[in-house]
BADOKE-158614 format. One record per atom (N, C-alpha, C): x, y, z; residue in three letters. Coordinates in steps of 0.2 Angstrom, whole numbers, plus 2048, in hexadecimal, padded with zeros to 3 digits. Layout:
<sites>
XYZALA;...
</sites>
This chain:
<sites>
A27E689B7MET;A26E6C9B3MET;A24E6A9AAMET;A22E6C9A6ARG;A23E669A1ARG;A23E6D99CARG;A28E6D997THR;A26E71990THR;A2CE6E98ATHR;A2CE70986GLN;A2CE6D980GLN;A35E6E97EGLN;A38E7497FVAL;A3FE75980VAL;A42E77985VAL;A43E7498AGLY;A48E76990GLY;A4EE7998FGLY;A50E7F992ILE;A58E8398FILE;A5CE86995ILE;A60E83996VAL;A66E8599BVAL;A6AE8A998VAL;A68E8F99DGLY;A6EE9599EGLY;A69E9C997GLY;A69EA199CALA;A64EA7999ALA;A6BEAC997ALA;A6FEA9995GLY;A73EAE990GLY;A70EB098AGLY;A75EB5986PRO;A71EB5980PRO;A6EEAE97CPRO;A72EA997AALA;A70EA3977ALA;A6AEA2979ALA;A68EA0980GLY;A63E9C983GLY;A5EEA2981GLY;A5EEA7984LEU;A59EAF983LEU;A58EAD97BLEU;A5CEAF978MET;A58EAE96FMET;A55EA796EMET;A57EA1971LEU;A55E9D96FLEU;A4EE9D971LEU;A4DE9C977SER;A46E9E97ASER;A43EA2976SER;A45EA8973HIS;A40EAE971HIS;A3EEAD969HIS;A42EA9965LEU;A40EA8960LEU;A3CEA0961LEU;A3DE9B965LEU;A39E98965LEU;A31E9A966LEU;A32E9D96BHIS;A2AEA196FHIS;A27EA5965HIS;A2CEA8961LEU;A28EA995DLEU;A24EA5958LEU;A27E9E957ALA;A27E99954ALA;A21E94958ALA;A20E9795EGLY;A19E93962GLY;A1DE8E967GLY;A21E8D967ILE;A24E8896BILE;A26E8A972ILE;A25E85976ASP;A25E8897EASP;A2CE86980ASP;A2FE8A985SER;A35E88987SER;A37E8C990SER;A3BE89993ILE;A3CE8A998ILE;A43E8B99AILE;A46E9399EILE;A4EE9399CILE;A4EE919A6ILE;A56E8F9A7VAL;A57E8E9ADVAL;A5BE929ADVAL;A5DE969B3GLU;A67E9A9B4GLU;A66E979B9GLU;A6DE999BASER;A70E989C1SER;A72E9F9C5SER;A73EA59BEARG;A74EAA9C2ARG;A6DEB19C3ARG;A6EEB59C6SER;A67EB99C7SER;A67EBD9C0SER;A62EBF9BEARG;A5FEC49BBARG;A65ECB9BBARG;A64ECD9C0ALA;A68ED49C0ALA;A71ED39BEALA;A73ECC9BETYR;A7AEC89BDTYR;A7AEC89B5TYR;A74EC49B2CYS;A75EC59ACCYS;A73ECA9A8CYS;A70ECE9ABGLU;A6FED49A6GLU;A74EDB9A8GLU;A79ED99ADGLY;A7FEDC9ADGLY;A85EDA9ADGLY;A85ED49AAARG;A8CED19AAARG;A8FED49A1ARG;A94ED89A0ILE;A96EDB99BILE;A9CED6997ILE;A9AED3992ARG;A9CECF98DARG;A9EED3986ARG;A9CED0981ALA;A9CED197AALA;A98ED6977ALA;A9BEDB973GLY;A96EE0972GLY;A96EE4969GLY;A98EDE965LEU;A99EDE961LEU;A93EDB95DLEU;A8DEDE958ILE;A8BED7954ILE;A8BED894DILE;A8BED1948GLU;A8BED3942GLU;A85ED493FGLU;A85ED5938GLN;A7FED7933GLN;A79ED3935GLN;A7CECE934TRP;A74ECA934TRP;A71EC893DTRP;A75ECB942VAL;A72EC9948VAL;A6FED0949VAL;A71ED6947ILE;A6CEDD946ILE;A67EDB943ILE;A66ED893FASP;A60ED793BASP;A5CED293EASP;A5DECD942LEU;A5BEC9945LEU;A58ECB94BLEU;A5CED0951LEU;A57ED1953LEU;A53ED8953LEU;A51EDC94EILE;A4EEE094CILE;A47EDC949ILE;A4AED8945ASP;A45ED3942ASP;A40ECF947ASP;A43ECD94CSER;A3FEC9952SER;A3BECF956SER;A3DED2956GLY;A38ED995AGLY;A3EEDA961GLY;A44ED8961VAL;A47EDA966VAL;A4EEE0965VAL;A4CEE3960GLY;A51EE895FGLY;A51EEF95FGLY;A4BEF2962GLU;A4AEF8962GLU;A4EEFB967GLU;A51EFA96BARG;A55EFD971ARG;A5CEFE96BARG;A5CEF9968LEU;A64EF7963LEU;A62EFC95ELEU;A5DEFE95BARG;A5DF05955ARG;A5DF09959ARG;A5BF0B95FARG;A5CF12960ARG;A64F13963ARG;A68F0E968GLU;A6BF1096CGLU;A72F0B969GLU;A70F06964GLY;A79F04961GLY;A7DF0895EGLY;A82F0795EMET;A89F0A959MET;A89F08954MET;A88F0894CPHE;A87F04948PHE;A8FF08945PHE;A92F04942HIS;A98F0493EHIS;A9AF00937HIS;A9BF04931ASP;A9CF0392DASP;AA3EFE92BASP;AA7EFD930GLY;AAEEFB92FGLY;AB0EFA936GLY;AB8EFB934ILE;ABEEFA93AILE;AC3EFE937ILE;AC7EFF93ATYR;ACEF0293CTYR;AD3EFD93BTYR;AD9EFC937LEU;ADFEF8939LEU;AE5EFC93ALEU;AE8EFD93FCYS;AEBF01942CYS;AF2EFD941CYS;AF7F0093CPHE;AFFEFD93DPHE;B04F0393APHE;B08F0093CASP;B0FF05939ASP;B0CF0B93BASP;B0AF0F941ARG;B07F16943ARG;B03F1993EARG;AFDF1493BALA;AF9F17936ALA;AF2F14935ALA;AECF17935LEU;AE5F13936LEU;AE6F1292ELEU;AE1F0B92DHIS;ADEF09928HIS;AD7F07928HIS;AD4F0B923HIS;ACDF09926HIS;AC9F04920HIS;AC6EFE924LEU;AC3EFA920LEU;ABBEFA920LEU;AB9EFC919ASP;AB1EFE918ASP;AACEF9916ASP;AABEF791CPHE;AA7EF091APHE;AA2EF1917PHE;A9DEF6917ARG;A97EF8911ARG;A9AEFB90BARG;A9EEFB90AASN;AA1EFB903ASN;AA4EF5901ASN;AA9EF2905LEU;AABEEA904LEU;AA5EE4903LEU;AA1EE6907VAL;A9BEDF907VAL;A95EE2909VAL;A93EE7909GLY;A8DEEA90AGLY;A88EE9912GLY;A8EEE9916LYS;A8BEE891ELYS;A8CEEC921LYS;A8CEEC92AGLN;A8FEF092DGLN;A8DEEB934GLN;A91EED939VAL;A90EEB93EVAL;A8EEEF944VAL;A8BEED94BALA;A8BEF194FALA;A8EEEF955ALA;A8FEF495AILE;A90EF5961ILE;A8BEF4965ILE;A88EEF967TYR;A82EF196CTYR;A83EEA973TYR;A86EEC977GLY;A87EE897DGLY;A84EE197EGLY;A87EDC980GLN;A82ED5982GLN;A7DED7987GLN;A80EDC98CGLN;A7DEDA991GLN;A75EDF991GLN;A75EE4988GLU;A6FEE7989GLU;A6BEE1986GLU;A6FEDD980ILE;A69ED897CILE;A66ED3981ILE;A6AED1985VAL;A69ECD98CVAL;A64ED0990VAL;A62ED7990LYS;A5CEDA994LYS;A58EDB98FLYS;A56EDB988ASP;A51EDD985ASP;A4EED5983ASP;A53ED1984LEU;A4EECA983LEU;A4BEC8989LEU;A4EECB98FILE;A4CEC6996ILE;A43ECB995ILE;A45ED3995ALA;A3FED5994ALA;A3BED3990ALA;A3CED398AARG;A37ECF985ARG;A34EC7986ARG;A38EC498AARG;A35EBD98BARG;A31EBC992ARG;A33EC0996LEU;A2FEC099DLEU;A2AEC499ALEU;A2AECB994GLY;A22ECE992GLY;A1FEC998FGLY;A21EC298BASP;A1CEC0988ASP;A1AEB998CASP;A1BEBA992GLY;A19EB3996GLY;A1FEAD996GLY;A26EB0996GLY;A29EAB993GLY;A2CEA899BGLY;A2FEA299EARG;A31E9F9A3ARG;A39E9F9A2ARG;A3DEA59A7ILE;A43EA59A9ILE;A44EA49B0ILE;A47E9C9B4LEU;A47E9D9BALEU;A4EE9F9BALEU;A4FEA49BFPHE;A56EA69BFPHE;A58EA39C6PHE;A5FEA59C8GLU;A61EA29CEGLU;A5FE999D1GLU;A61E969CCVAL;A5FE909CCVAL;A66E8A9D0VAL;A65E859D4GLU;A6CE849D7GLU;A6CE7B9D2GLU;A72E789D2ASP;A73E709D3ASP;A70E6F9CCASP;A70E719C5THR;A6DE719C0THR;A70E699BCTHR;A6CE679BCSER;A6FE609B8SER;A6BE5C9B4SER;A6DE5A9ADILE;A69E589A8ILE;A6CE509A8ILE;A64E4C9A6HIS;A62E479A6HIS;A5FE449A0HIS;A61E3D99EASP;A5CE3A99AASP;A5CE3C993ASP;A61E4098FILE;A61E4398AILE;A63E3E983ILE;A63E38985ALA;A62E3397EALA;A5BE3197EALA;A56E33984SER;A51E30981SER;A4CE3697FSER;A46E3597FTHR;A41E3A97ATHR;A3FE3E980THR;A41E3D986ASN;A3DE4298CASN;A45E43991ASN;A48E4898DPRO;A4CE4A993PRO;A4BE4F99APRO;A4EE5099DARG;A4CE549A5ARG;A50E589A5ARG;A50E5E9A7ILE;A54E639ACILE;A53E629B5ILE;A56E5E9B9ARG;A55E609BFARG;A5AE669C2ARG;A57E6B9C8PHE;A57E709CBPHE;A56E729D1PHE;A59E759D5ARG;A57E779DCARG;A56E7D9DCARG;A52E829E0GLN;A4EE899E0GLN;A4CE889E4GLN;A52E8D9E9GLY;A50E8D9F1GLY;A50E889F4GLY;A4BE859F5ASP;A4DE7F9FBASP;A48E789F7ASP;A46E7A9F2LYS;A42E759EDLYS;A44E739E7LYS;A45E6B9E6ALA;A46E6A9E0ALA;A42E699D8ALA;A45E699D4HIS;A3FE699D0HIS;A42E659CAHIS;A3EE649C5GLU;A3FE609BFGLU;A3BE649BAGLU;A3DE639B2ILE;A3CE669ADILE;A3BE619A9ILE;A37E5C9A7GLU;A35E589A0GLU;A35E5E99CGLU;A3AE5C995CYS;A39E5F991CYS;A38E5A98ACYS;A38E5C986ASP;A3BE5897CASP;A40E5797DASP;A43E5F97CPHE;A49E6197CPHE;A4DE6397FPHE;A56E64980ILE;A56E67983ILE;A5DE6D980ILE;A5DE74981GLY;A63E7997EGLY;A66E7C984GLY;A6DE78982GLY;A72E7A988GLY;A76E7F984GLY;A74E86989CYS;A76E8B987CYS;A7BE8D98ECYS;A7FE89990ASP;A7FE8D998ASP;A86E8D996ASP;A8BE8F992GLY;A91E92991GLY;A97E8E993GLY;A9CE8E994PHE;AA0E8C992PHE;AA1E86999PHE;AA2E8999FHIS;AA1E859A3HIS;A9AE829A9HIS;A96E839A2GLY;A8FE819A5GLY;A90E7A9A5GLY;A8AE769A7VAL;A89E6D9A8VAL;A87E6B9A2VAL;A84E6E99CCYS;A81E6B997CYS;A87E65992CYS;A89E68990ARG;A90E6698DARG;A93E5F990ARG;A97E5F997ASP;A98E5899AASP;A92E5499BASP;A8DE5599ATHR;A86E4F99BTHR;A87E4B995THR;A8BE4C98EILE;A8BE48989ILE;A91E44989ILE;A8FE3D989PRO;A95E3898CPRO;A9CE3B988PRO;AA0E3998CGLY;AA8E3C989GLY;AA9E39983GLY;AA8E31982ASP;AAAE2E97DASP;AA7E31976ASP;AA0E33978LYS;A9DE38972LYS;A9EE3D970LYS;AA3E40971ARG;AA5E47971ARG;AADE4996FARG;AACE4D96DALA;AB5E4C96BALA;AB6E5796DALA;ABCE5996FTHR;ABEE5F971THR;AC4E6296DTHR;AC3E68969PHE;ACAE6A967PHE;ACAE7196APHE;AD1E7396CGLU;AD5E7796FGLU;ADAE7B96DGLU;ADBE8196FARG;AE1E8596DARG;AE2E89973ARG;AE7E8B975ASP;AE7E9197BASP;AEDE95977ASP;AECE9C979TYR;AF1E9F975TYR;AF4EA297ATYR;AFCEA5978PRO;B01EA797EPRO;B00EAE97FPRO;AFAEAF980PHE;AF8EB9982PHE;AF0EB7983PHE;AF0EBE988GLY;AE8EBF98AGLY;AE7EC8989GLY;AE1ECA98ATRP;ADDED0989TRP;ADFED398FTRP;AE4ED9992LEU;AE1EDD997LEU;ADCEE2994LEU;AD4EE0997GLY;ACFEE7995GLY;ACDEEB99AGLY;ACAEEF996ILE;ACAEF599DILE;AC2EF899BILE;ABEEFA99FLEU;AB8EFC99BLEU;ABBF049A1LEU;ABAF0A99ASER;ABDF1199CSER;AB8F1699CSER;AB6F1C9A1GLU;AB1F229A0GLU;AB5F2599BGLU;AB4F24994SER;AB8F2A98FSER;AB6F29989SER;AB5F2C983PRO;AB2F2C97FPRO;AB9F2597BPRO;AB6F22976PRO;ABAF1D971PRO;ABFF2396EPRO;AC4F2196BPRO;AC8F25967PRO;AC6F25960PRO;AC2F2295EALA;AC1F21956ALA;AB7F20956ALA;AB5F21950ASP;AAFF20950ASP;AADF17950ASP;AB1F1494EGLU;AB1F0C94CGLU;AB9F08950GLU;AB7F01951LEU;ABEEFF955LEU;AC3EFE950LEU;AC9F00954VAL;ACEF01950VAL;AD3EFB953VAL;AD6EF894ETYR;AD9EEF951TYR;AE1EF2950TYR;AE7EF2955THR;AEAEF5954THR;AF1EF0953THR;AF4EF094FTYR;AFBEEC950TYR;B01EEF952TYR;B06EEF956HIS;B0AEF295AHIS;B0FEEF95BHIS;B15EF095BGLU;B1CEEB95DGLU;B1DEE9964GLU;B19EED96AARG;B17EEC971ARG;B12EE7971ARG;B0FEE696DGLY;B06EE096FGLY;B02EE4968GLY;AFCEE096APHE;AF5EE2968PHE;AF1EE796DPHE;AEEEEC967ALA;AE9EEF96DALA;AE4EEF969ALA;ADDEF096CLEU;AD7EF1969LEU;AD4EF796CLEU;AD1EFC969TYR;ACEF0096BTYR;AC6F00968TYR;AC2F0196DTHR;ABCEFF96BTHR;AB6F04971THR;AB1F01973MET;AABF05975MET;AA6F02978MET;AA2F0697CARG;A9BF0197EARG;A97F0697DARG;A98F0D97DSER;A93F1497BSER;A98F19979SER;A95F1E976PRO;A9BF26976PRO;A9EF2997BPRO;A9CF25982THR;A9FF29988THR;AA3F2398ATHR;AA0F1D988VAL;AA5F1798BVAL;AAAF12987VAL;AB1F13987SER;AB6F10982SER;AB6F08988SER;AB8F02982ARG;AB7EFC984ARG;AC0EFC980ARG;AC6EFB985LEU;ACCEFB983LEU;AD1EF4983LEU;AD5EF1980TYR;AD9EEC981TYR;ADFEED97FTYR;AE3EE8983LEU;AEBEE7983LEU;AEDEE2983LEU;AF0EDF97EGLN;AF5ED897DGLN;AF9ED9984GLN;AF8ED2987CYS;AFCED098ECYS;AFEEC998FCYS;B00EC8992ALA;B01EC0995ALA;AFBEBB996ALA;AF8EB6996PRO;AF3EB5999PRO;AF2EB299EPRO;AF7EB29A3ASP;AF7EB29ABASP;AFAEB99AFASP;AF8EBF9AAGLU;AF9EC59ACGLU;AF7EC79B3GLU;AFAEC89B8ASP;AF7ECC9BFASP;AF5ED39BCASP;AF0ED59BEILE;AECEDA9BEILE;AEFEE19C2ILE;AF2EDD9C8ALA;AF5EE39CCALA;AFBEE49CAALA;AFEEE39C2ASN;B04EE49C0ASN;B02EEB9BCASN;AFBEEC9BCTRP;AF9EF09B7TRP;AF7EF79BATRP;AF7EFA9BDPRO;AF4F019BFPRO;AF1F069BAPRO;AECF079BAASP;AE9F0D9B5ASP;AEEF129B3ASP;AF4F149B5ALA;AF8F189B1ALA;AFBF149ABALA;AFEF0D9AFARG;B01F0A9A8ARG;AFDF069A3ARG;AF5F059A5ILE;AF3F0599EILE;AF0F0999AILE;AF0F1099DTRP;AF1F17999TRP;AF6F15993TRP;AFBF17996GLU;B01F16993GLU;B03F1398DGLU;B01F0D990GLU;B01F07989GLU;AFAF08985GLU;AF6F0B985LEU;AF1F0C982LEU;AF1F1397DLEU;AF6F17980HIS;AF7F1C97CHIS;AFEF1C977HIS;B03F17979THR;B08F14977THR;B07F1196FTHR;B01F0A971ARG;B00F0896AARG;AFCF0A966ARG;AF8F10968ILE;AF3F14963ILE;AF7F1A960ILE;AFEF1B962ALA;B01F21962ALA;B01F2395CALA;B00F2A959GLY;B02F2C953GLY;AFDF2C94EGLY;AF5F2A94ETHR;AF0F2794DTHR;AEAF2C950THR;AE7F29955LYS;AE2F2C95ALYS;AE3F2F95DLYS;AE0F32961PRO;AE1F36968PRO;ADDF3396EPRO;ADEF31971LEU;ADCF2E978LEU;ADBF3097FLEU;AD5F3297FGLN;AD3F35984GLN;AD3F3098AGLN;AD5F31991GLU;AD5F2D996GLU;AD0F2E99AGLU;ACCF2B99EGLY;AC7F299A3GLY;AC7F269A8GLY;AC2F269ACARG;AC2F219B3ARG;AC1F1A9B0ARG;AC6F179B3ILE;AC5F0D9B0ILE;AC2F0C9B4ILE;ABBF0A9B3LEU;AB5F079B7LEU;AB7EFF9B8LEU;ABAEFC9B3GLN;AB9EF49B3GLN;AC0EF29B0GLN;AC6EEE9B3LYS;ACBEE99B1LYS;ACBEE49B1LYS;ACDEE19ADGLY;AD0ED89ADGLY;AD5ED59A9GLY;AD6ECF9A8VAL;ADBECB9A4VAL;AD5EC69A0VAL;AD5EC599BTHR;AD3EBE998THR;AD7EBB992THR;AD8EB4995PRO;ADDEB1992PRO;AD9EAF989PRO;ADCEAD986MET;ADBEAD97EMET;ADAEA697DMET;AD4EA197AARG;AD5E9C978ARG;ACFE99973ARG;ACFE95971SER;ACBE9296CSER;AC7E8A96DSER;AC3E8996DPHE;ABFE84970PHE;ABAE8196BPHE;AB9E7C969VAL;AB4E78966VAL;AB1E7096AVAL;AACE7296ACYS;AA9E6996DCYS;AA5E67964CYS;AA6E60964GLU;AA3E5E960GLU;AA2E56961GLU;A9AE5195EPRO;A96E5895DPRO;A93E5D961PRO;A8FE6295DMET;A8BE68964MET;A84E63966MET;A84E5E965GLN;A7EE5A966GLN;A7CE52967GLN;A79E5096CTYR;A78E4A96FTYR;A71E49971TYR;A6EE4496FGLY;A67E41970GLY;A66E45970GLY;A62E49975ARG;A5BE4F973ARG;A5FE54979ARG;A66E56979LEU;A6BE5B97BLEU;A6DE5D975LEU;A6DE65974PHE;A70E69970PHE;A74E6F972PHE;A7BE6D971LEU;A7DE76974LEU;A7EE7A970LEU;A7FE81973ALA;A7EE86970ALA;A82E8B972ALA;A86E9196EGLY;A8AE95971GLY;A91E92975GLY;A93E92979ASP;A98E9497EASP;A99E8E980ASP;A94E8A981SER;A92E82984SER;A97E7E97FSER;A96E7F979SER;A9AE7B971SER;A9FE7F971SER;AA1E86971HIS;AA6E8896EHIS;AA9E90970HIS;AB1E90972ILE;AB4E97973ILE;AB6E9A96DILE;AB6EA196BVAL;ABBEA2966VAL;AC0EA9968VAL;AC6EA9967PRO;AC8EB196BPRO;AC6EB6969PRO;AC4EBB96APRO;AC2EC196APRO;AC3EC5965PRO;AC9EC3962THR;ACAEC995CTHR;AC7EC9956THR;AC2EC2954GLY;AC0EC494FGLY;AB8EC6951GLY;AB5EC6957ALA;AAFECA95BALA;AAAEC4957ALA;AAAEBD956LYS;AA5EB7957LYS;AA2EB595CLYS;AA3EB6961GLY;AA0EB3968GLY;A99EB2968GLY;A96EB896AMET;A8FEB896BMET;A8DEB7963MET;A8EEBA95DASN;A8CEB7956ASN;A8CEB0956ASN;A90EAE957LEU;A91EA5957LEU;A8AEA395ALEU;A8AEA6960ALA;A84EA3963ALA;A7EEA4962ALA;A7CEAA95FPHE;A75EAB95APHE;A75EA6954PHE;A7AEA5951ALA;A79EA194BALA;A78E9A94CALA;A7BE97952ASP;A78E91955ASP;A71E91957ASP;A6FE95959VAL;A69E9595DVAL;A62E97957VAL;A64E9B954ARG;A61E9A94CARG;A60E96948ARG;A65E92948VAL;A64E8A944VAL;A60E86948VAL;A62E8594FLEU;A5DE81954LEU;A57E83953LEU;A56E89954SER;A4EE8B955SER;A49E8994FSER;A4DE8994AARG;A4AE89942ARG;A49E80942ARG;A4FE7C945ALA;A4EE76944ALA;A48E73948ALA;A48E76951PHE;A42E75954PHE;A3CE76950PHE;A3AE7B94EGLU;A35E7E94CGLU;A32E79945GLU;A36E78941ALA;A35E7293AALA;A34E6C93EALA;A39E68944PHE;A34E63948PHE;A2DE6294BPHE;A2CE6994FTYR;A25E6A950TYR;A1FE6B94ATYR;A21E6D945ARG;A1EE6E93FARG;A1BE6993DARG;A20E6893ASER;A20E5F935SER;A21E5893ASER;A25E5893FGLY;A28E51941GLY;A2DE4F93EGLY;A31E5393CLYS;A36E51937LYS;A3DE5493BLYS;A42E5093CASP;A48E5193FASP;A4DE5393CASP;A4EE53936ASP;A54E53931ASP;A58E59932ASP;A56E5E935LEU;A58E64938LEU;A5BE6493CLEU;A5AE5F942LEU;A59E60948LEU;A61E5A949LEU;A5FE55944GLU;A66E50943GLU;A6DE56940GLU;A6AE5993BALA;A6FE5D938ALA;A72E6593BALA;A6FE65942TYR;A70E6A945TYR;A79E6A947TYR;A7CE65949SER;A82E6994ASER;A86E67945SER;A86E6593FARG;A88E64939ARG;A89E6C936ARG;A84E6F936THR;A83E74934THR;A85E7A939THR;A83E7A93ECYS;A89E7F943CYS;A8EE7F943CYS;A93E79943LEU;A98E79944LEU;A9CE7B93ELEU;A9AE7A937LYS;A9EE80932LYS;A9EE85933LYS;A99E88936ARG;A9AE91939ARG;A9FE9093DARG;A9FE8C942VAL;AA3E8D947VAL;AABE8B946VAL;AADE88941TRP;AB3E8893ETRP;AB6E8D93ATRP;AB1E8E936LYS;AB2E96934LYS;AB4E9C937LYS;AB0E9D93DALA;AB2EA1941ALA;AB9EA1944ALA;ABAE9B947GLN;AC1E9A949GLN;AC6E99945GLN;AC5E9893FARG;ACBE9B93BARG;ACAEA293AARG;AC6EA693APHE;AC6EAD938PHE;AC8EB093FPHE;AC6EAD944SER;AC9EB094ASER;AD1EAF94CSER;AD2EA994CTRP;AD9EA794CTRP;ADEEAC945TRP;ADBEAD940TRP;ADFEB093BTRP;ADFEB893DTRP;ADBEBC941MET;ADCEC3944MET;ADFEC194AMET;ADFEBE94FTHR;AE5EBC953THR;AECEBA950THR;AEDEB794BGLN;AF3EB894CGLN;AF7EBD947GLN;AF3EC2941MET;AF6EC6940MET;AF7ECA943MET;AF3ECD94ALEU;AF5ED294CLEU;AF7ED2955LEU;AF9ECB955HIS;AFCECB95CHIS;B03ECA95BHIS;B06ECD960ARG;B0CECB95FARG;B0EEC5964ARG;B11EBF961TYR;B13EB7964TYR;B1AEB796ATYR;B1FEBB966ASN;B24EBC969ASN;B26EC2967ASN;B29EC796DLEU;B29ECD96ALEU;B32ECE968LEU;B35EC8968GLU;B3DEC9966GLU;B3BEC495FGLU;B38EC295CASN;B38EC1955ASN;B34EC5951ASN;B3BECA94DASP;B3AECD947ASP;B36ECC942ASP;B39EC693FPHE;B34EC393APHE;B2FEC393APHE;B2BEBF940ASP;B24EC0940ASP;B20EC793EASP;B22ECC941MET;B22ED3942MET;B23ED493BMET;B27ED4937ARG;B28ED7931ARG;B23ED592DARG;B20ECC92CARG;B1BEC8929ARG;B13ECB92CARG;B12ECB933GLN;B0CECF933GLN;B0CED6931GLN;B10ED8930LEU;B0FEE092ELEU;B0CEE0927LEU;B11ED9922ALA;B10EDA91CALA;B0AED791DALA;B07ED4920GLU;AFFED091EGLU;AF9ED5921GLU;AFBEDB925LEU;AF6EE1926LEU;AF5EE4921LEU;AFCEE491EASP;AFDEEA918ASP;AFBEE7912ASP;AF9EE1911TYR;AF5EDE90BTYR;AEDEDE90ETYR;AECEDD913VAL;AE5EDD915VAL;AE1EE2913VAL;AE7EE9917ALA;AE5EF1915ALA;AE4EF390DALA;AEAEF0908SER;AEAEF4903SER;AE6EEF8FDSER;AE4EE98FFSER;AE2EE48FASER;ADAEE48FBSER;AD5EE58F4VAL;ACFEE48F4VAL;ACBEDF8F8VAL;AD0ED78F4ALA;ACEED18F6ALA;AD0ED08FCALA;AD6ED2900ALA;AD7ECE908ALA;AD2ED490BALA;AD1EDA90BSER;ACEEDE90FSER;AC5EDC90DSER;AC3ED9908THR;ABBED5906THR;ABAECF90CTHR;AC0ECC90AALA;AC0EC690FALA;ABFEC6917ALA;AC2ECC918LEU;AC2ECD921LEU;ABBED1922LEU;AB8ED591DALA;AB4ED791DALA;AAEED291FALA;AACECE91BGLU;AA8EC9918GLU;AA7EC491FGLU;AADEC3923ASN;AACEBE928ASN;AABEC292EASN;AAFEC892DTYR;AADECC935TYR;AA6ED0936TYR;AA4ED2931ALA;A9CED492FALA;A98ECF92FALA;A98EC892FGLY;A94EC292CGLY;A93EBE928GLY;A95EB8928LEU;A94EB3924LEU;A8DEB3920LEU;A8AEB191CPRO;A84EAF91BPRO;A81EAA91FPRO;A7BEAA923MET;A7AEA4926MET;A76E9F921MET;A77E97924PRO;A73E94920PRO;A6BE9391FPRO;
</sites>
């Protein structure tokens, strides 16, 4: 097979990259180790920034988002048993939306296949070759047959555990990591969310987040140990703790728990995000704590920059935007890491016995909620920094 851009991974980054390239008249092929059903059913992040809302609509894949998305003008901070609303619309003139990653993936897959795009699902033994040459290759097996795709470039959109990042020689890349001393116990519940917008809660027993996937399905999180055994959290204990941490502010309606699990919190960045003709995007090059709601938004920012660089190359032969890809993206990545760390350290209890830190965090939350300058800074980062 032959294509201009070979893409590894049919998650949001790979699918959006392929879609944007198609709109620019550039051919691509996506290879994906999972089935289509798995990709479309995998529940992940659900909050998108203002510019991502605009990107989905302007690029022709936002019809369902407009119809089914839950558009929010801000968030609530909950501390000292009181709610404090941050109005993004008034502060920075932007909003955010709840529209599940799996829904975006469904929309993008349907559009790519409808446009004649090539997505090869359920491939095995994927490997990347000759990335330092002008003719890199993707090799894989599908069924009992071996295949090879000759490319001009490769987009490595295969997530944190994919093969692309490790294809870059170890002496040509550096990694930066931080592990946090807690995780999130998350549940999906058949119950209406307690508020019309997300509620970020600071409590002496630990952080909690009250969000949603639809008007009748809640996504709820509790701070817990990073290695917490989910068996120690029967449904009754989960609901008791959720009630305790939001007590006195919003009534919480219980429902059937559809899913629960523990996610450790970490930060990770690989630099540079390119080597030869391989370009990393999304989780293959960076991971952020979910507190700042930046993961999928960063992935879309990467591929928007990358698609424009490819378009410039194929139109004019100039490679200056391709050469600048990593530098351009990493500026945004590190700002997102800073914001995600800041939200995480402000809202989580690092040491339940340290009353000084608790008082300090409460003072910081009170400052953010009461200062126009501080709440504007949060809103500007949360709703999405300007794209380059």
